[in-house]
SEZAMAR-144843 format. One record per residue: residue in one letter; z, y, x of N, C-alpha, C in turn. Coordinates in steps of 0.02 Angstrom, whole numbers, padded with zeros to 5 digits, always signed. Layout:
BEGIN
AZYXZYXZYX;...
//
This chain:
BEGIN
M+05515+05468+05816+05544+05447+05753+05570+05376+05761;T+05616+05356+05719+05644+05290+05724+05596+05240+05694;A+05601+05177+05714+05559+05124+05687+05600+05083+05639;A+05571+05064+05582+05608+05024+05534+05624+04957+05565;R+05685+04934+05555+05705+04871+05585+05762+04843+05544;A+05775+04777+05553+05833+04746+05521+05851+04685+05563;D+05913+04666+05564+05934+04607+05599+05905+04546+05565;A+05898+04491+05602+05872+04430+05573+05916+04404+05517;E+05980+04415+05522+06026+04399+05468+06055+04464+05442;I+06046+04479+05378+06070+04541+05350+06146+04538+05344;A+06180+04591+05365+06253+04593+05362+06277+04593+05290;H+06331+04556+05277+06359+04552+05210+06408+04610+05199;P+06396+04653+05150+06442+04709+05139+06504+04689+05101;L+06503+04629+05070+06561+04608+05032+06600+04555+05070;P+06666+04552+05062+06708+04509+05104+06711+04437+05081;Y+06657+04398+05092+06661+04327+05079+06624+04292+05134;P+06639+04228+05147+06607+04192+05201+06537+04171+05182;T+06495+04159+05233+06428+04135+05224+06426+04060+05237;V+06397+04021+05191+06390+03950+05200+06316+03935+05204;M+06294+03899+05256+06223+03885+05264+06208+03816+05235;V+06153+03810+05197+06133+03747+05168+06061+03734+05186;N+06042+03670+05190+05973+03651+05204+05934+03649+05139;T+05876+03681+05138+05830+03678+05081+05761+03665+05110;G+05743+03600+05115+05680+03584+05146+05683+03596+05220;Q+05637+03639+05246+05632+03652+05317+05666+03717+05337;R+05703+03749+05293+05733+03813+05310+05808+03811+05298;R+05843+03857+05328+05914+03865+05319+05927+03935+05293;R+05971+03941+05244+05984+04007+05218+06053+04009+05185;A+06074+04068+05167+06141+04076+05140+06147+04047+05070;A+06199+04007+05059+06211+03980+04993+06246+04033+04951;A+06240+04026+04885+06269+04076+04840+06341+04057+04822;P+06389+04098+04838+06456+04087+04812+06457+04102+04737;S+06515+04095+04707+06522+04105+04635+06492+04172+04614;L+06447+04171+04567+06416+04233+04543+06468+04277+04510;V+06516+04246+04475+06568+04286+04444+06609+04322+04497;L+06626+04286+04551+06663+04317+04605+06624+04375+04636;R+06560+04364+04648+06520+04416+04680+06514+04477+04635;L+06503+04465+04571+06497+04521+04525+06563+04559+04520;S+06619+04522+04520+06684+04554+04517+06696+04597+04578;L+06677+04571+04637+06685+04609+04698+06643+04672+04698;L+06582+04666+04673+06538+04724+04671+06565+04777+04624;L+06586+04755+04564+06612+04804+04516+06676+04837+04543;A+06718+04797+04577+06778+04826+04606+06761+04878+04659;A+06710+04863+04699+06690+04911+04751+06665+04976+04721;L+06626+04969+04667+06600+05029+04635+06656+05069+04601;A+06703+05033+04570+06758+05068+04536+06803+05104+04585;A+06807+05078+04646+06850+05109+04696+06822+05174+04722;G+06759+05188+04706+06729+05251+04729+06716+05249+04803;P+06661+05216+04826+06648+05209+04897+06641+05276+04932;A+06659+05277+04995+06655+05338+05035+06583+05361+05039;R+06575+05426+05049+06507+05455+05054+06468+05422+05110;A+06501+05406+05166+06466+05374+05222+06437+05307+05201;D+06475+05270+05158+06450+05206+05135+06388+05215+05091;I+06389+05268+05049+06331+05281+05007+06271+05298+05051;E+06281+05341+05101+06226+05361+05144+06198+05302+05183;D+06241+05255+05201+06219+05196+05238+06189+05143+05193;G+06185+05157+05128+06154+05109+05082+06202+05055+05059;G+06268+05067+05061+06316+05016+05043+06308+04989+04973;I+06298+05034+04924+06290+05012+04855+06225+04972+04847;E+06171+04997+04875+06108+04961+04869+06112+04895+04907;A+06147+04893+04963+06155+04830+05000+06193+04779+04957;A+06244+04801+04922+06282+04756+04878+06237+04730+04822;K+06194+04773+04796+06148+04752+04743+06099+04700+04770;R+06073+04711+04831+06028+04662+04861+06063+04594+04868;E+06125+04595+04891+06164+04534+04900+06172+04497+04834;L+06190+04533+04782+06202+04502+04717+06137+04472+04689;L+06083+04510+04693+06018+04485+04669+05997+04422+04707;R+06007+04423+04773+05987+04365+04813+06030+04304+04795;A+06096+04314+04786+06140+04259+04768+06120+04228+04701;Q+06104+04270+04653+06082+04245+04588+06016+04207+04594;A+05970+04233+04635+05905+04201+04644+05912+04133+04676;I+05954+04128+04728+05965+04064+04761+05993+04013+04713;A+06042+04035+04672+06072+03989+04623+06020+03964+04573;L+05977+04009+04549+05927+03989+04500+05872+03947+04531;E+05854+03961+04593+05802+03922+04626+05824+03850+04637;N+05888+03840+04653+05913+03774+04673+05957+03741+04620;G+05970+03776+04564+06012+03747+04513+06084+03741+04534;E+06109+03791+04570+06178+03789+04595+06225+03823+04545;G+06255+03782+04502+06301+03808+04452+06267+03835+04390;V+06201+03838+04389+06163+03860+04331+06102+03816+04324;E+06069+03818+04266+06008+03779+04257+05953+03805+04303;R+05918+03761+04336+05866+03781+04384+05810+03818+04346;D+05791+03876+04373+05738+03917+04342+05703+03955+04398;P+05653+03923+04430+05621+03955+04488+05584+04020+04470;L+05557+04025+04410+05522+04086+04391+05571+04145+04386;A+05629+04132+04357+05680+04185+04354+05704+04201+04424;A+05710+04149+04467+05731+04160+04536+05681+04204+04572;A+05616+04191+04562+05564+04231+04596+05568+04304+04574;K+05583+04316+04510+05589+04384+04485+05647+04421+04519;L+05704+04386+04526+05762+04417+04558+05751+04426+04633;Y+05720+04377+04665+05703+04385+04736+05660+04447+04746;C+05612+04457+04700+05566+04513+04709+05602+04579+04700;E+05650+04583+04654+05688+04644+04646+05728+04659+04710;A+05759+04607+04738+05796+04616+04801+05748+04634+04858;A+05689+04603+04857+05639+04617+04909+05616+04689+04906;R+05607+04715+04845+05587+04785+04838+05639+04832+04867;L+05702+04812+04863+05757+04853+04891+05765+04843+04966;G+05722+04802+04996+05723+04795+05069+05761+04735+05094;D+05774+04685+05053+05812+04627+05075+05766+04577+05110;A+05771+04573+05176+05726+04530+05215+05734+04456+05198;P+05795+04429+05190+05801+04358+05171+05766+04343+05105;S+05771+04388+05056+05737+04376+04993+05662+04379+05001;Q+05638+04425+05043+05567+04428+05057+05543+04362+05087;F+05582+04336+05134+05564+04272+05165+05566+04215+05115;N+05620+04211+05075+05626+04157+05027+05570+04158+04976;L+05550+04217+04954+05495+04222+04906+05429+04203+04939;G+05419+04224+05001+05360+04202+05037+05356+04127+05043;W+05414+04096+05055+05416+04023+05061+05399+03990+04994;M+05424+04017+04940+05409+03988+04874+05334+03990+04861;Y+05302+04046+04876+05231+04052+04862+05188+04012+04912;S+05211+04006+04973+05171+03968+05022+05172+03893+05009;N+05225+03870+04974+05232+03799+04961+05225+03781+04887;G+05213+03831+04844+05210+03817+04773+05275+03789+04747;R+05331+03813+04772+05397+03787+04754+05421+03821+04689;G+05402+03791+04633+05423+03817+04568+05381+03875+04543;V+05334+03898+04583+05287+03951+04563+05217+03930+04583;E+05168+03964+04556+05099+03949+04575+05088+03967+04649;R+05060+03920+04686+05050+03932+04757+05001+03990+04768;S+05019+04035+04815+04976+04092+04830+04984+04112+04903;D+04931+04101+04942+04934+04120+05012+04939+04196+05020;Q+04906+04233+04976+04908+04306+04981+04978+04333+04968;W+05010+04308+04916+05078+04331+04901+05126+04310+04956;A+05117+04249+04981+05159+04226+05037+05151+04271+05097;A+05089+04290+05112+05076+04334+05169+05110+04402+05159;F+05106+04428+05099+05137+04493+05086+05211+04491+05102;F+05246+04442+05075+05319+04439+05083+05340+04419+05154;F+05303+04374+05185+05320+04357+05255+05311+04418+05300;H+05258+04457+05289+05248+04516+05330+05302+04568+05319;A+05323+04577+05256+05376+04626+05242+05440+04607+05279;A+05457+04543+05277+05518+04520+05311+05511+04525+05387;A+05452+04505+05412+05441+04507+05484+05444+04578+05511;E+05419+04625+05473+05420+04695+05495+05491+04723+05500;Q+05537+04690+05468+05608+04710+05474+05644+04671+05529;G+05607+04629+05565+05637+04591+05619+05664+04523+05600;Y+05647+04498+05541+05673+04433+05519+05636+04377+05555;E+05671+04343+05599+05639+04297+05646+05602+04240+05612;Q+05631+04211+05560+05598+04155+05526+05531+04177+05497;A+05528+04238+05471+05465+04263+05444+05415+04277+05500;Q+05439+04302+05556+05394+04316+05612+05359+04253+05635;R+05394+04197+05632+05363+04133+05653+05309+04110+05604;M+05311+04136+05542+05262+04115+05492+05197+04155+05496;L+05197+04211+05532+05138+04255+05530+05076+04221+05557;A+05083+04176+05606+05025+04142+05633+04990+04100+05580;Q+05026+04080+05528+04998+04038+05476+04967+04077+05418;V+04989+04139+05409+04968+04176+05349+04917+04231+05363;G+04905+04247+05427+04856+04299+05443+04883+04369+05435;G+04837+04417+05428+04856+04487+05424+04887+04504+05357;P+04920+04562+05354+04952+04582+05291+04901+04600+05238;P+04916+04584+05175+04870+04602+05119+04868+04678+05111;T+04817+04701+05076+04809+04773+05064+04829+04793+04994;Y+04861+04747+04956+04883+04763+04888+04958+04756+04885;V+04988+04781+04831+05060+04776+04820+05072+04740+04754;P+05109+04684+04755+05124+04650+04692+05161+04696+04642;D+05150+04684+04579+05179+04726+04527+05255+04733+04535;C+05288+04678+04551+05361+04679+04553+05388+04719+04612;M+05345+04738+04659+05367+04775+04718+05356+04850+04710;R+05330+04871+04654+05318+04943+04643+05381+04976+04618;E+05395+05035+04642+05452+05072+04619+05444+05090+04546;P+05498+05086+04506+05493+05107+04436+05471+05180+04431;E+05432+05194+04380+05409+05262+04370+05469+05307+04352;P+05475+05365+04384+05531+05409+04367+05522+05438+04297;P+05576+05460+04266+05571+05491+04199+05525+05552+04202;K+05489+05563+04148+05445+05620+04144+05485+05684+04135;V+05483+05726+04185+05517+05790+04180+05469+05845+04201;A+05485+05905+04183+05443+05961+04201+05443+05969+04276;A+05385+05965+04306+05379+05970+04379+05367+06042+04400;A+05388+06057+04460+05375+06123+04488+05300+06131+04496;P+05273+06189+04482+05201+06199+04489+05178+06188+04560;R+05123+06153+04568+05096+06140+04634+05038+06187+04649;P+05028+06202+04712+04973+06249+04729+04905+06217+04717;P+04855+06257+04704+04788+06230+04696+04767+06193+04760;P+04728+06140+04754+04707+06103+04814+04666+06147+04861;R+04673+06130+04925+04634+06161+04979+04653+06233+04991;K+04709+06256+04965+04730+06324+04979+04797+06324+05014;A+04801+06363+05067+04865+06367+05103+04917+06402+05060;V+04979+06383+05071+05034+06413+05034+05076+06455+05080;Q+05115+06500+05052+05160+06541+05092+05219+06499+05116;P+05247+06516+05172+05305+06479+05196+05361+06481+05144;P+05396+06423+05134+05450+06422+05086+05508+06465+05110;A+05553+06482+05063+05611+06521+05081+05652+06485+05135;S+05680+06523+05182+05714+06492+05239+05789+06489+05231;V+05813+06492+05169+05885+06487+05158+05908+06417+05176;V+05959+06413+05218+05985+06348+05242+06057+06340+05221;V+06072+06282+05194+06141+06264+05178+06163+06216+05232;A+06195+06243+05284+06214+06201+05341+06271+06154+05322;R+06268+06094+05347+06319+06044+05335+06368+06043+05394;P+06428+06017+05382+06476+06011+05438+06446+05970+05495;G+06453+05996+05555+06427+05960+05613+06358+05983+05635;W+06326+06026+05595+06260+06051+05615+06272+06109+05664;P+06252+06102+05727+06265+06154+05777+06229+06219+05760;P+06263+06275+05760+06231+06339+05742+06171+06355+05786;T+06174+06337+05850+06117+06353+05894+06054+06316+05873;I+06062+06253+05852+06004+06214+05830+05981+06239+05762;V+06028+06256+05719+06010+06283+05653+05968+06347+05662;D+05990+06391+05706+05952+06453+05718+05884+06438+05749;L+05881+06389+05793+05817+06371+05824+05768+06347+05771;V+05791+06303+05728+05748+06276+05675+05727+06331+05626;K+05773+06376+05609+05756+06431+05563+05703+06477+05592;S+05699+06480+05658+05648+06523+05689+05581+06487+05695;I+05582+06420+05700+05520+06382+05712+05489+06357+05647;A+05529+06329+05603+05502+06295+05544+05455+06338+05501;P+05472+06401+05487+05426+06441+05446+05356+06450+05477;Q+05352+06445+05543+05287+06450+05575+05240+06394+05553;Y+05269+06338+05533+05230+06280+05511+05233+06271+05435;K+05260+06323+05400+05265+06320+05327+05307+06261+05303;V+05358+06244+05342+05404+06191+05324+05474+06221+05316;H+05508+06201+05264+05575+06228+05251+05623+06205+05306;P+05661+06251+05336+05709+06231+05388+05759+06179+05365;Q+05778+06180+05301+05826+06131+05276+05798+06060+05283;L+05734+06052+05271+05703+05986+05278+05703+05964+05351;V+05685+06009+05395+05684+05992+05467+05754+05974+05491;L+05803+06013+05472+05872+05999+05493+05896+05933+05463;S+05876+05918+05403+05896+05855+05371+05866+05795+05409;V+05804+05802+05432+05773+05750+05472+05808+05743+05540;I+05824+05799+05571+05859+05796+05636+05926+05760+05628;D+05962+05776+05575+06027+05744+05563+06019+05669+05557;A+05968+05647+05520+05957+05575+05510+05931+05541+05574;E+05891+05578+05613+05860+05548+05672+05908+05543+05732;S+05941+05599+05748+05978+05601+05812+06049+05627+05805;R+06068+05650+05746+06133+05683+05736+06140+05742+05786;F+06084+05776+05796+06081+05837+05837+06095+05824+05911;D+06079+05765+05935+06085+05748+06006+06018+05764+06040;T+06018+05815+06082+05955+05837+06113+05928+05787+06164;V+05970+05742+06188+05947+05693+06238+05950+05622+06210;A+05948+05615+06145+05949+05549+06113+05888+05509+06135;L+05898+05444+06146+05843+05399+06165+05852+05334+06127;S+05802+05314+06089+05807+05253+06050+05777+05194+06088;P+05791+05132+06066+05760+05073+06098+05684+05074+06095;K+05656+05113+06049+05583+05119+06042+05556+05177+06084;N+05598+05206+06127+05578+05261+06171+05565+05325+06132;A+05597+05332+06075+05594+05395+06038+05646+05443+06068;K+05626+05506+06078+05667+05551+06117+05686+05615+06080;G+05745+05640+06097+05765+05707+06077+05786+05714+06005;L+05792+05777+05985+05819+05794+05919+05782+05760+05862;M+05716+05761+05864+05677+05733+05809+05648+05666+05826;Q+05674+05635+05880+05657+05566+05899+05581+05555+05900;L+05548+05592+05944+05475+05586+05950+05458+05528+05996;I+05418+05482+05972+05392+05430+06015+05336+05461+06057;P+05319+05431+06114+05268+05461+06158+05203+05478+06123;E+05180+05434+06078+05117+05446+06044+05120+05507+06000;T+05175+05516+05964+05182+05574+05921+05190+05638+05962;A+05228+05633+06017+05235+05691+06060+05167+05714+06087;A+05126+05667+06110+05060+05684+06136+05015+05711+06081;R+05021+05682+06022+04980+05703+05965+04991+05776+05947;F+05053+05800+05956+05069+05869+05937+05087+05913+05997;G+05062+05894+06055+05066+05937+06113+05134+05947+06144;V+05178+05898+06137+05245+05904+06166+05245+05872+06235;R+05258+05912+06287+05259+05886+06355+05328+05861+06376;N+05379+05895+06352+05448+05876+06369+05487+05868+06304;A+05495+05805+06283+05529+05793+06219+05603+05808+06221;Y+05630+05818+06281+05701+05835+06287+05712+05911+06287;D+05658+05949+06286+05665+06021+06276+05672+06033+06201;A+05727+06061+06180+05742+06067+06109+05688+06103+06070;A+05663+06159+06097+05613+06198+06062+05548+06158+06055;Q+05526+06127+06110+05465+06086+06107+05472+06029+06058;N+05530+05997+06059+05542+05940+06016+05539+05961+05942;V+05572+06016+05926+05572+06040+05857+05502+06060+05835;R+05464+06092+05880+05396+06110+05863+05354+06048+05848;G+05360+05998+05892+05320+05938+05882+05339+05901+05818;G+05405+05892+05806+05426+05858+05746+05410+05896+05683;T+05415+05963+05685+05399+06003+05626+05324+06002+05612;A+05284+06003+05665+05211+05998+05656+05193+05931+05623;Y+05228+05879+05643+05215+05814+05612+05236+05814+05538;L+05293+05844+05523+05313+05850+05453+05263+05890+05413;Q+05237+05944+05442+05187+05984+05408+05126+05941+05392;W+05105+05901+05440+05047+05857+05430+05061+05806+05376;L+05121+05775+05378+05138+05724+05328+05142+05753+05258;L+05169+05813+05252+05173+05845+05187+05104+05858+05158;A+05058+05879+05200+04989+05889+05177+04956+05822+05160;Y+04968+05772+05201+04939+05705+05191+04962+05674+05126;Y+05026+05686+05109+05053+05658+05046+05061+05712+04992;Q+05026+05767+05001+05020+05820+04950+05088+05842+04923;G+05134+05855+04969+05198+05883+04950+05251+05833+04929;N+05235+05769+04929+05283+05717+04909+05332+05706+04967;V+05392+05734+04960+05441+05731+05014+05462+05659+05027;T+05470+05619+04975+05491+05549+04984+05442+05512+05029;F+05378+05518+05016+05328+05483+05056+05324+05511+05127;A+05328+05577+05132+05324+05609+05198+05383+05587+05242;V+05442+05587+05214+05501+05567+05253+05499+05493+05270;A+05477+05451+05222+05470+05380+05236+05421+05368+05293;A+05366+05406+05294+05317+05400+05347+05344+05424+05414;Y+05386+05475+05413+05416+05498+05476+05458+05442+05506;N+05489+05401+05464+05530+05347+05489+05490+05284+05506;A+05445+05265+05461+05411+05201+05468+05337+05207+05487;G+05310+05267+05486+05239+05277+05501+05197+05281+05439;E+05146+05325+05441+05105+05333+05381+05065+05271+05364;G+05051+05229+05415+05015+05167+05402+05054+05122+05355;A+05119+05117+05366+05161+05074+05323+05166+05103+05252;V+05174+05169+05246+05179+05200+05181+05114+05191+05142;D+05057+05199+05176+04993+05189+05144+04985+05117+05120;R+05002+05070+05164+04992+04999+05147+05035+04978+05088;Y+05096+05004+05084+05141+04985+05030+05136+05032+04970;R+05091+05081+04974+05081+05130+04919+05146+05167+04902;G+05186+05181+04952+05249+05215+04941+05299+05196+04995;V+05363+05204+04980+05416+05188+05028+05413+05114+05045;P+05405+05096+05108+05402+05025+05126+05467+04989+05108;P+05464+04924+05092+05524+04888+05073+05567+04869+05133;Y+05587+04919+05170+05630+04909+05228+05698+04940+05211;A+05751+04903+05220+05818+04929+05204+05832+04993+05243;E+05814+04994+05307+05827+05053+05348+05790+05115+05322;T+05727+05106+05306+05687+05162+05283+05712+05189+05216;R+05730+05144+05171+05756+05166+05107+05820+05207+05116;A+05865+05183+05160+05927+05221+05172+05913+05287+05205;Y+05864+05288+05251+05844+05349+05286+05818+05401+05236;V+05775+05380+05191+05747+05426+05142+05802+05454+05098;R+05848+05412+05076+05903+05437+05034+05944+05490+05071;K+05957+05478+05134+05999+05524+05172+05964+05592+05180;V+05900+05592+05196+05863+05655+05205+05857+05692+05138;I+05839+05656+05085+05832+05688+05020+05898+05718+04997;D+05952+05683+05011+06018+05707+04992+06034+05774+05027;A+06016+05779+05090+06030+05840+05128+05980+05896+05112;F+05918+05877+05095+05867+05928+05080+05871+05951+05008;G+05880+05903+04962+05890+05920+04892+05828+05930+04850;Q+05768+05914+04878+05706+05923+04841+05660+05863+04852;Y+05620+05848+04800+05572+05793+04805+05501+05819+04815;F+05491+05884+04805+05425+05913+04816+05432+05972+04863;H+05382+05980+04907+05382+06035+04955+05312+06065+04955;P+05305+06129+04950+05238+06160+04955+05203+06138+05019;F+05138+06130+05016+05101+06105+05074+05037+06145+05085;D+05014+06143+05146+04952+06176+05165+04897+06122+05164;A+04857+06122+05112+04805+06071+05104+04751+06076+05157;G+04749+06131+05194+04699+06137+05246+04717+06100+05310;V+04778+06074+05314+04800+06040+05375+04764+05973+05384;T+04758+05935+05329+04725+05869+05332+04705+05847+05262;E+04660+05799+05259+04642+05769+05195+04700+05728+05169;P+04706+05719+05103+04760+05678+05076+04751+05604+05092;S+04804+05567+05088+04802+05495+05101+04751+05462+05055;P+04701+05427+05083+04651+05394+05041+04679+05336+05003;R+04728+05300+05032+04757+05243+04997+04794+05265+04934;L+04837+05316+04941+04876+05337+04883+04832+05373+04832;A+04782+05408+04856+04736+05443+04810+04696+05392+04769;A+04684+05333+04798+04645+05282+04764+04686+05245+04711;G+04751+05254+04712+04794+05221+04662+04841+05173+04696;R+04904+05175+04676+04955+05134+04708+04947+05061+04691;G+04913+05044+04638+04910+04974+04619+04850+04938+04645;S+04803+04972+04680+04742+04940+04701+04753+04900+04764;
//
């Protein structure tokens, strides 16, 4: 599976230059005109961005950029009255969407009591979130803040979805029948791989559409794909996951699909059918999903989850509760 990552400097999706300013001991992007940025964002949305841009998180990236620009302006009084508390709120919204610079800036505010009440725990949370995305300045701060906290600040929790009638879930601890194997193949999905997945996935009580959606996001159906993290094959199995599920040759398509599907089966049971959490864990690891009580605040993982959910079309998947116990962290409550 792929590992969540981000460049030390987040790419700007909107066409304006970056100006660096000194603020104490750090350097970061200054905010251009908020009116200009908002106009550019609205124009981009009105133009109807291409589907590829949506799948790559273009709209959410633009929102992160705008929130960060507003926060920087409010923190430093650039063109607006200085309001660090409002800045911290906007930074946190951008941080929840996976913006590593905002995570770092908010960590810095809390570590130094810059306009907010000083908190080593909150600083550690945000520095770790940014460092886990590869943000170099945050990585250098980890020696000072210690290990990551085990709680999630209120502002980092995903908004509760609207209350709608949910599909009935199976009673706990009872295996369920394999889901229907109807597949809606997308352009570019090789028929040979589609047929292979349709033959294997039901054996693990996992819908083939979900497996194919993960393959598309992981490798684009490249049987010999190799990532910088040594993830291999169609479902990008790292050596530890391959060994965990008995895969000896990750470049053998059938073995790879069996191993990746077995892992999905385990994740679905661990998260009790929550496809969003299971897919996020496939990308970032169940440890990260447990620690953040949901989708980790990584831009890559958020985009990955959107892409898989879009191709699969469901947020709940029947699960075999006999495969594993549910996640103790999530069962204990997301806010603890």
